[in-house]
Every structure is written in C-alpha cells, then in structure tokens.
VOGU-3710 file (C-alpha; in Angstrom, 3 decimals, decimal comma):
1> mskrfiisly> -39,366/6,726/4,971  -36,696/8,732/6,760  -35,277/11,896/5,270  -31,795/10,484/5,627  -32,651/7,389/3,580  -34,214/9,581/0,668  -31,033/11,521/0,512  -28,814/8,434/0,535  -31,154/6,962/-2,249  -30,896/10,232/-4,121
11> iffswialfa> -27,009/10,212/-4,166  -27,026/6,508/-5,052  -29,171/7,188/-8,284  -27,123/10,260/-8,995  -23,996/8,253/-9,242  -25,809/5,710/-11,288  -26,707/8,277/-13,874  -23,118/9,816/-13,554  -21,421/6,336/-14,490  -23,938/5,851/-17,435
21> qsavspkyev> -23,284/9,173/-19,035  -19,392/8,871/-18,683  -19,492/5,585/-20,330  -19,417/7,079/-23,528  -15,813/7,588/-24,512  -15,410/11,288/-25,781  -13,544/12,031/-29,080  -11,503/14,444/-27,352  -9,975/13,876/-23,925  -6,502/14,166/-22,307
31> ravwlttigg> -5,285/11,043/-20,831  -1,895/11,377/-19,311  0,593/9,489/-16,957  3,592/10,871/-15,086  6,443/8,671/-15,920  9,031/9,264/-13,102  12,757/8,765/-13,721  14,033/9,911/-10,586  15,773/6,952/-8,785  14,210/4,834/-11,681
41> ldwphsyars> 10,753/4,877/-9,734  8,806/4,256/-13,054  11,598/3,786/-15,362  14,562/2,756/-15,877  14,875/-0,492/-13,607  18,245/-1,227/-14,852  21,499/0,775/-15,841  22,789/1,295/-19,422  26,446/0,353/-19,411  26,885/-1,614/-22,523
51> sysiekqkne> 25,202/-2,299/-25,713  23,311/-5,065/-24,240  22,043/-3,209/-21,332  21,224/-0,237/-23,373  18,769/-2,384/-25,236  17,504/-3,942/-22,158  16,749/-0,508/-20,698  15,128/0,573/-24,090  12,968/-2,415/-24,061  11,718/-1,570/-20,665
61> lrtlldlyqk> 10,311/1,580/-21,894  8,818/0,101/-25,023  6,881/-2,409/-22,687  5,576/0,342/-20,568  4,478/2,486/-23,586  2,748/-0,527/-25,106  0,748/-0,837/-21,762  -0,016/2,918/-21,722  -1,361/2,648/-25,304  -3,540/-0,167/-24,356
71> agintvliqt> -4,855/1,754/-21,528  -5,875/4,579/-23,944  -2,991/6,923/-22,779  -2,284/9,824/-25,410  0,027/11,933/-23,231  3,251/10,948/-21,501  4,723/13,306/-18,962  8,397/12,007/-18,800  10,644/13,529/-16,146  13,268/15,176/-18,305
81> rirattiyps> 15,066/17,548/-15,796  15,392/15,904/-12,655  17,166/17,714/-9,896  19,230/20,199/-11,834  20,193/16,918/-13,834  18,820/15,572/-17,284  18,065/12,437/-19,346  19,481/14,139/-22,506  22,860/15,473/-23,314  22,624/19,211/-22,122
91> iyepwdgcls> 25,041/22,247/-22,339  23,693/23,473/-19,010  23,423/20,463/-16,659  24,946/16,990/-16,097  23,392/13,629/-16,978  21,241/12,310/-14,157  22,429/8,951/-12,533  19,137/7,084/-13,038  20,206/5,987/-16,643  23,827/4,896/-16,158
101> gnpgqspgyd> 24,157/4,368/-12,500  26,675/7,252/-12,202  25,800/10,891/-11,863  27,285/12,799/-14,735  27,927/9,880/-16,886  26,197/9,194/-20,341  24,226/6,155/-20,699  25,536/5,785/-24,276  22,220/7,058/-26,065  19,931/9,980/-25,724
111> alqfaidech> 16,970/8,713/-23,738  14,748/11,626/-24,365  15,001/11,373/-28,051  14,388/7,723/-27,855  11,231/8,207/-25,711  9,815/10,786/-28,248  10,441/8,414/-31,153  8,687/5,430/-29,317  5,821/7,658/-28,154  5,167/9,102/-31,393
121> krgmelhawv> 5,272/5,641/-33,092  2,108/4,681/-30,676  0,408/7,947/-31,530  1,095/9,513/-28,079  2,261/12,868/-27,338  5,549/13,312/-25,210  5,840/16,173/-22,887  9,166/17,110/-21,264  8,386/17,179/-17,418  10,792/19,773/-15,895
131> vtipvgkwnk> 11,422/20,053/-12,251  11,894/23,704/-11,982  12,604/25,299/-8,387  14,120/22,170/-6,466  17,790/21,333/-7,365  18,446/18,335/-5,123  20,554/17,574/-2,170  23,068/20,403/-1,450  26,260/18,525/-2,159  24,883/16,368/-4,977
141> lgcqrlrqky> 26,143/16,799/-8,604  23,289/18,958/-9,867  23,034/21,288/-7,197  26,734/21,540/-6,399  27,468/22,626/-10,207  24,519/25,100/-10,205  25,879/26,775/-7,087  29,327/26,965/-8,563  28,058/28,512/-11,688  25,538/31,100/-10,004
151> pslirkigpd> 26,863/32,027/-6,569  23,927/32,991/-4,041  21,149/31,797/-6,515  20,402/28,649/-4,659  18,850/28,619/-1,306  19,431/25,800/1,392  16,211/24,599/3,087  17,270/21,438/5,219  19,398/19,305/3,301  18,150/20,339/-0,113
161> gymnpedprt> 18,748/23,252/-2,495  16,179/25,375/-4,354  16,469/27,916/-6,950  15,467/31,494/-5,674  12,050/32,545/-7,333  12,661/36,250/-6,587  16,165/36,241/-8,395  15,704/37,231/-12,087  18,393/34,703/-12,933  16,157/31,706/-12,012
171> asyladicae> 13,470/32,859/-14,774  16,369/33,364/-17,202  18,075/29,865/-16,633  14,938/27,930/-16,613  13,897/29,460/-19,877  17,240/28,436/-21,262  16,713/24,822/-20,107  13,101/24,706/-21,745  14,428/26,446/-24,994  17,147/23,799/-25,377
181> ittnydidgi> 14,765/21,030/-25,009  12,347/22,721/-27,526  14,740/23,655/-30,219  16,605/20,177/-30,191  13,658/17,875/-29,737  10,282/17,147/-31,622  8,517/17,515/-28,120  4,676/18,102/-27,847  4,914/19,886/-24,595  6,916/21,407/-21,854
191> hldyirypet> 5,403/20,390/-18,370  6,567/22,578/-15,470  6,562/20,837/-12,037  7,159/22,601/-8,537  6,923/26,073/-10,211  6,051/27,530/-6,933  7,460/28,613/-3,535  8,456/25,660/-1,336  6,088/25,184/1,334  9,002/25,606/3,805
201> wklkvsheqg> 10,175/28,806/2,279  9,916/31,791/4,752  8,177/34,157/2,573  9,235/37,968/3,240  7,222/39,692/0,416  3,422/39,836/0,017  1,513/36,919/-1,570  0,630/39,053/-4,464  4,325/39,975/-4,908  5,294/36,240/-4,664
211> rryitnivsa> 2,653/35,405/-7,419  4,183/37,898/-9,667  7,772/36,433/-9,199  6,422/32,775/-10,100  4,491/34,191/-12,903  7,447/35,926/-14,120  9,339/32,578/-14,374  6,423/31,081/-16,193  6,134/33,984/-18,579  9,760/33,714/-19,256
221> ihnrvkthkp> 9,671/30,247/-20,119  6,451/30,638/-22,359  8,110/33,297/-24,250  11,030/31,305/-25,101  9,350/28,125/-26,064  6,624/29,790/-28,179  9,231/31,817/-30,127  10,939/28,485/-31,336  7,650/26,360/-31,649  4,208/27,966/-30,911
231> wvkisaspig> 2,479/24,545/-30,986  4,407/23,286/-28,237  1,997/23,093/-25,286  3,030/24,780/-21,961  1,541/23,037/-19,007  2,041/22,723/-15,066  1,220/20,695/-12,274  -0,123/23,073/-9,697  -1,473/22,106/-6,183  -4,716/20,288/-6,583
241> kfndlsryrs> -6,992/22,969/-4,900  -6,591/26,399/-6,391  -7,917/28,059/-3,312  -10,607/27,967/-0,841  -14,204/27,894/-1,946  -17,100/29,502/-0,630  -18,436/26,275/0,974  -15,228/24,118/1,065  -11,970/25,026/2,802  -8,656/23,789/1,300
251> ngwnaytrvc> -7,291/23,185/4,943  -4,274/25,409/4,247  -2,868/23,733/1,391  -3,909/25,374/-2,000  -2,036/26,837/-5,008  -2,878/30,568/-5,001  -2,381/31,520/-1,350  -0,106/29,039/0,131  2,485/28,468/-2,664  1,613/31,573/-4,897
261> qdaqgwlrtg> 0,618/29,819/-8,024  -1,840/31,697/-9,971  -2,540/28,757/-12,149  -6,053/29,755/-13,124  -4,629/33,222/-14,037  -2,091/31,345/-16,441  -4,979/29,704/-18,303  -6,814/32,983/-18,563  -3,723/35,100/-19,788  -2,589/32,416/-22,266
271> lmdqlypmmy> 0,583/31,633/-20,366  -0,448/27,903/-19,985  -2,275/25,738/-22,499  -3,089/22,870/-20,176  -3,034/22,350/-16,399  -2,542/18,962/-14,560  -3,541/19,887/-10,762  -2,263/17,368/-8,265  -5,647/16,426/-6,903  -4,533/13,674/-4,700
281> frndqffpfa> -7,535/13,883/-2,614  -11,005/12,348/-1,950  -14,597/13,269/-1,463  -15,338/16,939/-0,585  -11,686/17,710/-0,852  -11,780/16,500/-4,528  -15,107/16,997/-6,177  -15,973/20,654/-5,397  -12,376/21,649/-6,196  -12,311/19,669/-9,586
291> idwaeqnsgk> -15,692/21,563/-10,539  -13,658/24,848/-9,804  -11,029/23,818/-12,329  -13,615/23,112/-14,831  -15,560/26,191/-14,355  -12,372/28,368/-14,539  -10,545/26,663/-17,428  -10,780/29,782/-19,894  -11,381/27,269/-22,720  -8,118/25,429/-22,331
301> tvapglgiyf> -7,361/21,866/-21,105  -7,463/20,665/-17,504  -6,579/17,003/-16,627  -6,675/16,509/-12,888  -3,954/14,390/-11,577  -5,229/11,222/-9,565  -3,477/9,771/-6,716  -3,507/6,096/-7,645  -0,432/5,583/-5,570  -2,910/5,452/-2,709
311> lnpregnwkl> -4,286/2,220/-3,849  -1,033/0,493/-2,672  -1,501/-0,393/0,836  2,050/0,877/1,783  1,166/4,523/0,424  -2,395/4,616/1,839  -5,877/2,991/2,409  -7,925/4,108/-0,642  -10,135/1,655/-2,238  -10,360/1,177/-6,088
321> sditreihfl> -13,985/2,660/-6,027  -12,427/6,042/-4,666  -10,481/6,499/-7,856  -13,184/5,156/-10,358  -15,677/7,493/-8,834  -13,386/10,417/-9,671  -12,642/9,124/-13,158  -16,237/9,093/-13,979  -16,715/12,509/-12,541  -13,924/13,965/-14,487
331> rqyglgqayf> -15,364/12,813/-17,750  -18,832/14,125/-16,888  -17,293/17,471/-16,445  -15,274/17,419/-19,531  -12,011/17,114/-17,632  -9,129/14,948/-18,643  -7,307/12,414/-16,460  -3,585/12,089/-15,286  -2,205/9,189/-13,446  0,421/9,442/-10,771
341> rgkfltdneq> 2,432/7,677/-11,241  3,030/5,238/-13,986  4,284/2,196/-11,899  1,048/2,126/-9,893  -0,980/2,120/-13,159  0,914/-0,558/-14,879  1,170/-2,722/-11,734  -2,485/-2,815/-11,748  -2,832/-1,888/-8,125  -6,391/-3,206/-7,022
351> giydfvcqfn> -7,267/-3,594/-10,639  -6,825/0,086/-11,649  -5,172/-0,689/-15,004  -7,991/-3,113/-16,034  -10,618/-0,554/-15,167  -8,709/2,104/-17,282  -8,225/-0,207/-20,221  -12,237/-0,742/-20,199  -12,912/2,912/-19,471  -10,834/4,200/-22,333
361> rhpalvppmt> -11,633/1,357/-24,808  -11,610/3,681/-27,580  -8,704/6,130/-28,495  -9,141/9,753/-27,903  -7,629/12,868/-29,525  -5,889/15,555/-27,379  -8,233/18,748/-27,593  -7,026/20,983/-30,332  -5,086/24,200/-29,445  -7,838/26,511/-31,196
371> wagktepqap> -6,626/29,494/-29,186  -3,200/29,223/-30,925  -3,961/28,024/-34,459  -7,498/27,458/-36,251  -6,534/27,014/-39,968  -8,138/23,751/-41,295  -5,421/21,523/-42,605  -5,599/20,125/-46,333  -7,525/16,851/-46,447  -5,505/13,648/-47,429
381> gtiqvynngm> -5,753/12,278/-51,003  -7,565/9,488/-52,440  -7,382/6,112/-50,190  -6,340/2,865/-51,678  -7,681/-0,022/-49,649  -5,974/-3,452/-49,784  -6,816/-6,909/-48,091  -4,477/-6,018/-45,156  -4,037/-2,314/-45,181  -4,375/0,929/-47,031
391> kwsgntpyyn> -2,379/4,045/-47,948  -3,212/7,622/-48,988  -1,352/10,904/-49,739  -1,103/13,884/-47,779  1,152/16,834/-46,458  0,055/17,032/-42,789  2,254/15,945/-39,978  -0,268/13,531/-38,606  -3,165/11,372/-39,559  -6,295/10,047/-37,835
401> iyssrtwpvd> -7,983/6,947/-39,026  -11,646/6,158/-38,541  -13,529/2,977/-39,522  -17,107/1,497/-39,389  -19,247/-1,049/-41,244  -21,525/1,625/-42,386  -20,762/4,434/-45,031  -19,777/7,095/-44,835  -17,614/6,703/-41,872  -18,872/9,190/-39,218
411> tdnpenliai> -15,919/10,976/-38,008  -17,833/12,687/-35,140  -18,454/9,323/-33,564  -15,598/8,652/-31,250  -16,235/5,001/-31,537  -15,106/4,870/-35,012  -11,625/6,323/-34,182  -9,050/3,518/-34,392  -5,717/5,180/-34,722  -4,415/8,701/-33,795
421> rrqessitlp> -1,561/10,953/-34,702  0,067/8,576/-37,365  2,793/9,994/-39,071  3,016/7,508/-41,909  0,550/7,773/-44,806  -0,322/4,123/-44,637  -1,580/1,483/-42,081  -1,645/-2,433/-41,886  -5,049/-3,756/-40,568  -7,902/-5,999/-41,728
431> tegryfavtg> -10,120/-4,188/-44,023  -12,719/-6,768/-45,159  -16,278/-5,631/-44,695  -15,310/-2,200/-43,292  -15,250/1,404/-44,729  -12,517/3,992/-43,674  -11,858/7,566/-43,301  -8,767/9,552/-42,941  -8,280/13,059/-41,636  -5,121/15,105/-41,655
441> mdqygnesra> -3,949/16,773/-38,498  -1,709/19,688/-37,994  0,715/20,300/-34,780  -2,018/22,328/-33,058  -4,472/19,447/-33,222  -6,862/20,907/-35,987  -8,374/18,075/-38,102  -9,060/18,495/-41,973  -12,200/17,361/-43,613  -12,312/13,522/-43,863
451> qqshnlpkpk> -11,358/11,636/-46,966  -13,758/8,685/-47,262  -12,490/5,302/-48,520  -15,422/5,072/-50,997  -17,297/7,448/-53,425  -20,206/9,612/-52,608  -23,625/8,279/-53,634  -25,145/9,309/-57,029  -28,596/9,372/-57,907  -28,778/6,008/-59,718
461> sidvpllkcd> -25,771/4,223/-58,019  -24,295/3,664/-54,767  -21,166/1,605/-53,766  -22,140/1,030/-50,043  -24,558/-1,499/-48,762  -28,002/-0,034/-48,156  -30,396/-0,548/-45,408  -33,440/-2,842/-46,191  -36,558/-0,796/-47,562  -39,464/-2,216/-49,608
471> gkwltlppkd> -40,601/1,359/-50,392  -43,043/1,399/-47,553  -41,283/0,047/-44,548  -37,641/0,780/-43,583  -35,989/-2,024/-41,412  -34,134/-0,425/-38,646  -30,652/-1,545/-37,946  -30,391/-3,262/-34,366  -29,423/-0,810/-31,742  -25,844/-0,945/-30,406
481> hsldakfviv> -25,550/-1,285/-26,752  -23,682/1,851/-26,366  -26,228/3,980/-28,078  -28,462/5,938/-25,744  -30,693/7,028/-28,647  -34,544/6,835/-28,509  -35,219/8,297/-31,811  -34,127/8,258/-35,487  -33,856/10,941/-37,897  -34,615/10,585/-41,701
491> gtlqgsiigv> -32,768/13,145/-43,744  -31,701/13,931/-47,272  -28,179/13,624/-48,547  -27,936/17,399/-48,614  -28,538/17,491/-44,848  -32,247/18,622/-44,643  -34,346/16,659/-41,895  -37,350/14,907/-43,219  -38,721/13,127/-40,058  -38,233/11,808/-36,710
501> fnyqdkainv> -39,342/8,397/-35,565  -39,251/6,158/-32,603  -36,261/3,759/-32,335  -37,992/1,452/-30,135  -39,660/-0,136/-33,261  -37,939/-2,710/-35,719  -39,220/-0,927/-38,653  -40,548/2,526/-39,651  -43,029/3,663/-42,205  -41,821/5,874/-45,024
511> srlpqgfyvl> -44,607/5,301/-47,379  -45,114/9,116/-47,366  -41,623/9,883/-48,459  -40,894/10,313/-52,289  -38,474/8,109/-54,000  -34,792/8,724/-53,754  -31,716/8,468/-51,488  -31,966/9,079/-47,756  -29,623/9,041/-44,576  -30,624/7,534/-41,428
521> kslgkksith> -29,109/8,784/-38,112  -29,827/8,137/-34,374  -30,739/10,792/-32,125  -29,501/10,561/-28,472  -29,194/12,665/-25,485  -27,871/16,296/-25,691  -28,925/15,967/-29,249  -25,989/13,738/-30,315  -26,289/12,145/-33,652  -24,737/8,924/-35,140
531> rlgffkiern> -24,938/7,924/-38,600  -26,736/4,491/-38,955  -26,751/4,123/-42,763  -28,424/4,860/-46,050  -31,472/3,647/-47,749  -33,178/4,038/-51,111  -37,093/4,377/-51,620  -37,994/2,806/-54,911  -41,480/1,961/-55,810  -42,917/-0,103/-58,761
541> kr> -44,474/1,960/-61,393  -48,044/0,862/-62,317
//
C-alpha cells in the first residue's frame, strides 16, 4: 500500500468524522445572510411608487425572510447605508434609488423599520449594514452631496469617491450615521462594511499608523452606539485572511497588512462583538485561516462569510461540495456561518438552500454577549397549555420555547428548541402529547432559568409518564438516531449520579437500587448528556 494512498485514506476518514460530529446542531450559533439592496441585487426587485407597488415590494421581503427562517437563519445583515444613501429617512443623507427608482425620492414608507418588524416577527436579529468608506460614483447624488457638505473630505480614485480615513471628520460623520440608526430604530447590530483603506489607495503613512486611523473610526462608532444602547452588537466584515500565517501565505490579500484592518485587535479590545470575515476562498486559502479566526476570537463571535455566489456558473466554477465542506468545518470549530449573498441562497444554486435547510434543521440562538452583560433575567410565570397553544407571563424582551415528549424538557438539548426570540408571551402550536419549557431572554442574549409546563415530581406522585420499570429491570427508551451516546446515567432527582450503564442493551438491571424516583440520561461524546426520562422503583412488600 503506497504512502500516498494511506494519506488519502486518512484524509477521507477525517472528513467522514468531521461530518458526523458537525451533524449535531448546536444551541448557540450565528447563521447570517447578507441582504444586498444596492441596485436591488437581493431586494427589492420592484419599485415602490403607489400603495399597490409598496405592498408588492414589502411582500418580496416577507417571502425572502420566510425562506431565511426555514433555512435556520437567525441574523439578517441588511444593507442600510449604501453609497452615502440610505433605505430610511436620514437627516444626513438622501434616499437611495433602489426603493423608489429615483435617487433622493422617498418610497412612501420606512423600509428599515419594516424590515426590523418583519425580522423580529420571525425571531431573527436585524443588523444595519453600513458601507463606510466608499460613497459611490463621483457625480452621483450621495457622493455629490457629501462633497458639497464637506469640501476636501472625499478622495477620487478612478470614477468613485471615498471618505478619507485619515481625516477626523470621517470618524465623526460615520459615528453620527450609526448613532442616528441606533437611536431611532430597534436594531440588534451595526455591521460595518469596507471599514478599511481602498486597495488602490496610495498609502503615504506607515501601516501601523494606517491601522490607527481605521481603528479610530471603529472606536468613534463603538462609543456613540454603546452610549445609546450597549446591547447593540458592533461587527465588521474584514478581509477573509487576517494576515500571513507561518505555513500559509495570504498571497498579498489580507486585512492587517494590505488594508490596515486590525480586526482581531478590535475583538481583543472590545471594540467589536462579532466579525464576519469575507472568506470567499477554498482549500488551503480557507481552512487554516478559518482556524486562525477561531483561535484569535477573544471569546467573541466569528461567523465567516461563505462565497456561495461562486456556485453560479457566471460567477465561478465552484461545486456544492466546496461550500458544504466549509460549513461542516466551521461548525466543528465553533464558528458561525454567513452567506454572501442572499439571492444565491434562496435561488438554491446547486442545491445550497436545500443543504442549509437540512444542516440547520433546528433553530439556534445567537451566542449571548456575556462580556457586556451577565445578569440572569427573571424566569417566566406559570405556563397555561391549551389544545392549540399556550401562554405565560413575564417581563423580559424575548422568550425561547422548548418542547419534548419527555419531562422535564431539557433546555440544554438544542433539538428541543422550537422557537426563538419571541416577543409575545403566547404561541399557537399543537400541544397534544408534548411538554414545554419557556425561558426569558434579555437583549444581551442571557437566558433565565426555564419555566416548565408541568409540576416537579413529588415523592408519592408525578404528573408525567414514567419509563417502564418492574423493580428489577428498567426498559430503556429506543435510541434516537441523532444520539451518539454509548452509555446511560442513572441519577437522583437532586443530581447525584448512581450508576453508568451500557446503552446497547434494551434494559438494565436496577435491582440493587433502593426504591424511589430516578432520572435517566444519555452520555455521549465530550460528556454531553440528554435527559431521557424518569422512572420509579417500587417493589412488592412481602
């Protein structure tokens, strides 16, 4: 057997192991999509000029958001400041023409507010995507007005205008834009795009000084936003390769050296809560650099951007497997996923949408901002369950709903999560044969303890079905196909472990255990446990 064959075999089985481990959907994971509005690339595909066309334009967005929700997307990055133009009524900049068809003209409604409301209805976060340094064609409306208002601030490179990163007015102005959005809208994040030097900029200062200029802009935006709403996430989309690695070169295209983005430093110093690196690469230009982002995340969230547009034959020659391997890899390393851009996802290029729907078959929560706020919210009040829904009381901004056929509902099991970030204290859904749990969640993503839909078991009574046990043998429930467990744990209701048994058998001998109530849990890889149910040991007295 040749050495080359052995290496190929090793790589093959390594990928099989990776796919198996990443198949388990985590409870916390950023799943984002860039929704591009410039030129209506992703939305809108029609102009708003009447009540009828306004509603048509709104329905286009509703359809897209429904598709995103089905694919497990929990974060929508919507292009809000486009090229010194906006999709909302701004006191600083004119309307972009993507909505009405005429630059500077209102579409007759506030598109940003509408998008926020529709995202929140579906349990998705909305982040306002702000294009920072580029301001469009030199004589187009946005660039022209900015040049008139701030003489000498805009630099011309080719046919386009760019805000000068070295002029302090740039930081102040962009901070004003981001503060306007934050104070006027219930956004979940400010997402900074092109927060860097243009690659064609003739840098006349040192790279170190250049990084300070860019970081000063980030700092100004961060301080203004956090002063108003400290829970609003600050993120950016840096170049996908941070810098050269010891064994892998970035081929001259990286964030740190080429365009002066100290993105990992922004995470480390707390200027950023999330990063969405534009990792539109394959193979050794992707995997080692993704690991670098994971290792240097400073406890913050990183969701690499995936170049799914290369699946379109007009854009590139990528195969679906190029993307799916990357998605599996990201989950294995605890990284999120972000798709560029929305249209290529919902158009199901080479089956990418079908794959994402299956891969993200369970909802996921955005990881909490524990570095910004750690207080546990108050738990919801008593749950009232009906035939077609349930309701509860509470005082938190959001609620997460869990459900299973065993009691109590295990809120650590991501497969039990059925609805996220609900703003209402009620939900309509089938309830027969199921148990529920509800947690309250604050704006930082911190969860409360769970409120169960049924009472705790008491020494002589229990209101949930019990596993079959005759006093000597406990019948084990069938193993779910998604469980990797080889063992089961028997424990007391107080949390003490009594014994560990093989999960390959159909029943286990519990004759040595005293009478009483017990909990049964599975034990899987990495010591992950899932509650399987309760049982009672009761023996006839002689």
